[in-house]
C-alpha positions, 0 to 999 in steps of 0.5 A: 930284746930284754930291757929291764932298766931305764939304762938298758932302754936308753943304751939300746935306743942310742944305738938304734939312733946311730948315736953309738955303735955296736958294743959302744958304751954311751957317755955319761952325758948322753945317758943322763940326757936320755934319762931327762928325755925319758922323764919328760916323756913319761910326764907327758904321757901321764896327762893322756888318758889313752896312754894310762891303762887304768883309773884309780878310785880314791875316797873320803868321808864327807866333813861338811866342807865345800872343798877337799884338797887333792895331792900328796898329804891332802884329803885325797892323798894321791899324786896331783891329777890334771883332771877328774875323770868321774866321781860319785857319792855313796850314801852311808848307813845312818844318814838321812837325806831327802831326794827330790821334793816328795820322796825321802829316805830315812836311815834314822833307825838301825839299818842292819836290823830294819831291812836293808834294801827291799825290791818289789816288782811293779804292781805287787803290794808294798811290804807290810813288815816289820812295822805291820802297816796295811797293804799299799801303805808306804813304810818308813823303818830305816830301809829303802823301797825300790821298784826292780822290774822282773826281780823277786823281792829280796828278803828283809834283814839282808844288811846294809846296801850301799847306793852310789850316785854318779856326779856330774863333772863341772869342767871349768871354773867359769861354770862353777862360778855360775852356781848362785848358792855355792854353800847349799848343803844337801844331796850332792849332784856335781863335782868341780876340780880346780887343778891348782899346783902343787895341790888341787881342790875338788868342790862338791855341790851341793855341799855333802853334810858331814859324815853322811857320804863317802865321796869318790873320785876317779883319776888316771893311774900313776905311770912310773916316775924314773929318777936313776939309770938303774930304775926298773921299767915296770911297764906292760910289755907293749909300752917298751916298744912305744918308748923305744921309738918315741925316744929315738925320734926325740934323740934325733931332735936333740942331736939336731937331725931330722927323725928317720921316717921309719922311726916316726912310722914305728912310733905311730904304730906303737902308740896306736897299739897303746891307744887300742889297748887303753881307750875306754869310751863311755856311752853318752848320757843326758843327766836327769838333773839337767832337765827343766820341767817336761821340756828339758834344758835348752840345748845351748846351755851346758848340761845341768845349768840354766841361765840363772846359775842354778841347777 
């Protein structure tokens, strides 16, 4: 079976469905109807994570805006997605942001010259260079001090080390509306995607200050969009069988007949192969920002929110 184009696929499936006989050329109407079914099928598959083989990472530099457009020609210039699967914020060299109430990172000096990332095994003395502070004294020279169990210290002057901070995904407008101070500008913790059509918008909260973060979103990769009967299928081999049997079932429905049980079974088996190949299940993680005090957030609330609408 050597199906290279959409026309090859549709001709083969029409013969498989007994619409056409061996060696018979499909009518122009049947071929065009088959192309319409194929287009709607691919659009439906695009919305299912387990039918898309990868996630695409896209980023923009923060501008201080509350929201960024998502779609062709937007801030995130990609095909409009139905949802955001994950997001993170990357702190850029030269930025200065507080973390928590009693610890801050100061990048006010030159990051490349002043040390980059310094890692220390717990129990070791804190570094005293390049500013010559006494052992045990916290230093502030434009780098980061990190405790890394079991790892030897990295040499100073290793250059900038980018740190990525995962963002919680707010899945509904109703939850985003519960945030009391939407214009709060500081270190971002979450992202909400409004899947408006034709251009969506993603809101980061708190609002990332201009020029201090690279904002990343992960969305489903784009499946091929077919427009003619001569388009190359351009799909992994395992997708072809799933398309054949799914189209065969849809052709039966289109022509007013019951789908053959053998065709339905073959379709389900082929789709199961795609599911096993593509599904990725992340481990469950309880966000630390969702905890209040030592007791954690009440189980009845959504992660990260309290009854007052603030995190």
